[in-house]
N, C-alpha and C positions, 0 to 999 in steps of 0.2 A: 586183518591179515590172516591168511590161511595157516592152519597149524602145520608144523613141519613133522615129517615122519622120521623116527629114530632109526638109523641104519645107514648102510653104505649105498653107493649108486646102484648096486646090483639088486637091492631090495631091502625091505624092512628087516630089522634085527629081531629075532624071536628068542626070548630067554625063558628057559624052563623054570618051574617053581623051585627046583633044587638049586639052580644057579643063583636065583635071587636071594634065597635064604642062607646060602652057604657062607657068604661074607657078612659079618655083623659090623655095623658102624661102631666107631670107637666110643667109649663111655663119655668122652668130652662132647662129642657131637650129639649124643642122646640128651645130655644135660642141657645143651643149648637149644635143642628142638623143643624140649619140654617147657622152656621159658617163653616160647613164642606166644603172643597174645592171640586169642581166638577172634573170629570176625565180629562176634556180638559184643566185643569188649568196648568199653567207653574210653574216654580220654585218659583215664587212669592207666590203662594198659600201655598207651603211648609214652606216658611219663615214666612208667616203670622200665620200659625198654630203652628209653633214651638215657636214663641214669641221672644222677644229681647234678652232673656238670654240664648238661646239655643246655644250649641257649634257646631263647624263644624261637629263633629262626629254625633251629633243628626240629623243635617240637612241631612247628607249623608244617614243615615239609613232611614229617612223619605222619601227622594227622591227615594231611592231604592224600598221601599215598595209601594210608590204611583204608580211606574211603573210596579212592578212585583207581588204585592199582594194587590190590591187596597181595597178589602173588609177588609183584616186584618189591613190595614192602617187606614181605617175609624173607625173600632172598637177600635183601640188603641188610637185614638184621644179622645174617650169618657172615657178613664180611668182617675183616679185622677192624678193631675199634678205631684205629687211626684213619681208616678209609671210609668208615660208615657215614660220617657227616657229609662228605663230598658226594657220595653215591646218592644219598637222599636228596641232596640239592639238585643233582642232575636229573634224577627221575621226576622230581616235583616240577622242575623247569619244563621238562618234556610234556607233562600233563597240562600245565598252565598254558604253555605256548600253543598246543594243539587246540585247546578250548578257545583261546583268544583269536586264532586264525579263523576258526570255524564260525565263531559268533560275529566277527566284524569283517570277515572276508578281506583280511589284511594282504597287502601286496608282498609276496614272498621275496621280491627283489631287494626290498629294504632289509629284510631279515638276513639274506645271504650277504649283503654288503657288510653288515655288522660282523658276521661270523668270519668272512674272508679277511677283513681288515684286522680283526683281533688276532687271527692266525699269523698274519704278516708281522704283527707287532711283537710276536714271541721272540724275535731275534735280539731284542734288547739293544738296539742300536740308536744312537742319537739321530734326531731329524737333521737332514742335510741343510734344509732351509725352512723358512717359515711357511712356504707353500706346501711342503711335505707334511708339516704339522696340520695345516688347514685341511689338506686332503684326508688325513686320518680322522680329523674331527667331523668332516662332512660325511664320511662313510660310517661313522659310529654315532656320534651325538645327534647330528642332523637327521640321519636315518631313523633314529629313535623318535625324534619329534614328528617326522612324517607319519610314522605308525600311530603316534598319539593323536594326530589330526584325523587319521582314518577312523580311529576308535570313537572320536567325537563326531564322526559323520561329516567331516569338512573336506571339501575338494575345492580349493581356491588357490589360484596362482600367486596372489599376493601373500597369502598365509605361508605358502611353500617357500617363497623368497625370504620371508622373515625367519622361518624355521632354519633355513640354510645358514643365515648369518648368526643366529643365536647358537646353533650347534657348533659353529666354528669358534665363537667366543668362549663357549663352554669348554671345548677341547684345549684352547690356549690357556685359559685360567686353570684348568685341571693340571696341565703340565707345570705351570708356575707353582701351584700349591704343593705339588708332590716333590718339588726339587729338594727341600731339606730331607725328606724321607728317603728319596733315592740316593742322596749324598751319603747317608749312613751305610748304604750298601755299595758305595763306590760306583754309582751310576749317575750319569748326567745325560738328560734327553733334550736339553734346550737346543734350538736350532743353531747349527754350527756356523752358518753364514753370518748371523748377527754377532756371535761370539768373536769370530775372526775380524769382523769390521771394527770392533772395539779393542782388539788385541787381548782377548780374554781366553784362557785355556780351561779345559775341564778341571784341571788341578786347582784352579782358583776357586771353583765352587766346592770342590771336595775339602779344601782348607777353610771354607766359609769366609773367604776374602770379602771385605766390604768396601773396597776401593771404589772410586767414582766410576771407573770404566766398567766394573762389574755391575754397578747399579744402573749404568747406561744401557747395558744389555737387557736388564729387567724392564727398564722404562720402555724400550723399543717394543718388546714383546707384549707388555701390558697395553701399550698404545694401540697395537693391532687388535687386541680383544675389544678395547673401548670403541674402536672404529666400527667393528662388526655390530656392536650393540647399537651404535648410532644409526647404522644402515637399517637394522631390523626395526627400529622405532620409527624410521621414516615411512614405513608402510602402515603405520598404526591406523590411519584414517580409512585405509582400503581393506584392511583385514577384518573379516567377520568377528563380531564381538564374541561369538561362541568359541572362537579359537583362543581367546586371551588366557584362559586357565592353563593351556598347554605351554604358554610362554612365561609363566611366573618365575621360571628359573633366572630370568633377567635380574630380578631383585637380589638374588644370591650373588650373581656375578658382579653387579654394580657395588654391592657391599664389600666384596673382596678388593675390587679395584680402587675403591675409596680408601680402604685401610692401608693398602700397599703404597698409595700416594702419601698418606699421612706419615709413614715411616721412611719417607724418601727412598722408596724402592729397595729397601733392605730386605731381600727375600728371606733372610734368616731371623728376622725380628720375631720374638716369642708371641707377640700379640696376633700375628697372622695365623697362628695355630689354635687360637681360642675361638670358641663358638660365640656368636652374637646372641645374647639372651633376648634381644628385641626382634630378632629375625621373624619369628612366627607372627608377631603383631604387624610387622612391615608387609609380610606376604598377605595377611588378611586385609589390610588397608588397600593394597593394590588390587586385590581381587574385588573388594567392595566398590572401589572407584572404577572398576572395569578398565584397567590399564596394565601395561606390561613394560 
């Protein structure tokens, strides 16, 4: 990108030496500038700048920027503390995304679908029907799987069909899993058409109602996710084996759907929020067996 010229449309701005030296930065700014790590610094400089409360993710983003976008790294250090972490994440995302697109020649359309759909979702409105939830999942989760297939060098129609169904199942399961969390913030995103079909209101979920009609809503939604998994696996014999690692998320989805069935579709059961300690082993076994 060409460097921009400081000044107005009429021409560049010329500042004399006197004008530059006349205004002195505040002592606080000088103190913060002196704390900036130098380019030759090691990871210790990143740790010092991030502070004792920084997470591993923050440190990773800072280290990436220090190596790949040093000027942006320095500028981000001077942001208010409460905004610094998000700024590092955004700049690191920009660096990583540019590298991935260039290295694998990724289709930009899938990236734009993810961004556009996330932007629409900022309205915090419940899905009007299950199809609207599936469209959201297709444009986010499925698009991410299409990009993963491109990274793996796979261009196959059957793999794309499987990715579409797995992404939709992922979106539906994510919506279910997040229901208790959203309820604490007085939000309900479950499809309204299914809720109305069983005579269930949003208030029923906010009150953590566990009546049969509430569980029937969860059953219908979970059944749709299970159906998409079944469709995805129907392509297994036609999908290239090389694509299977991209689809291992099916193990996670099936694990949740089995657990919710075991608690009779009580979306608020505490066991649904617990991690499965055997999940890593299950993923490894499916990977070793070359299945999804």
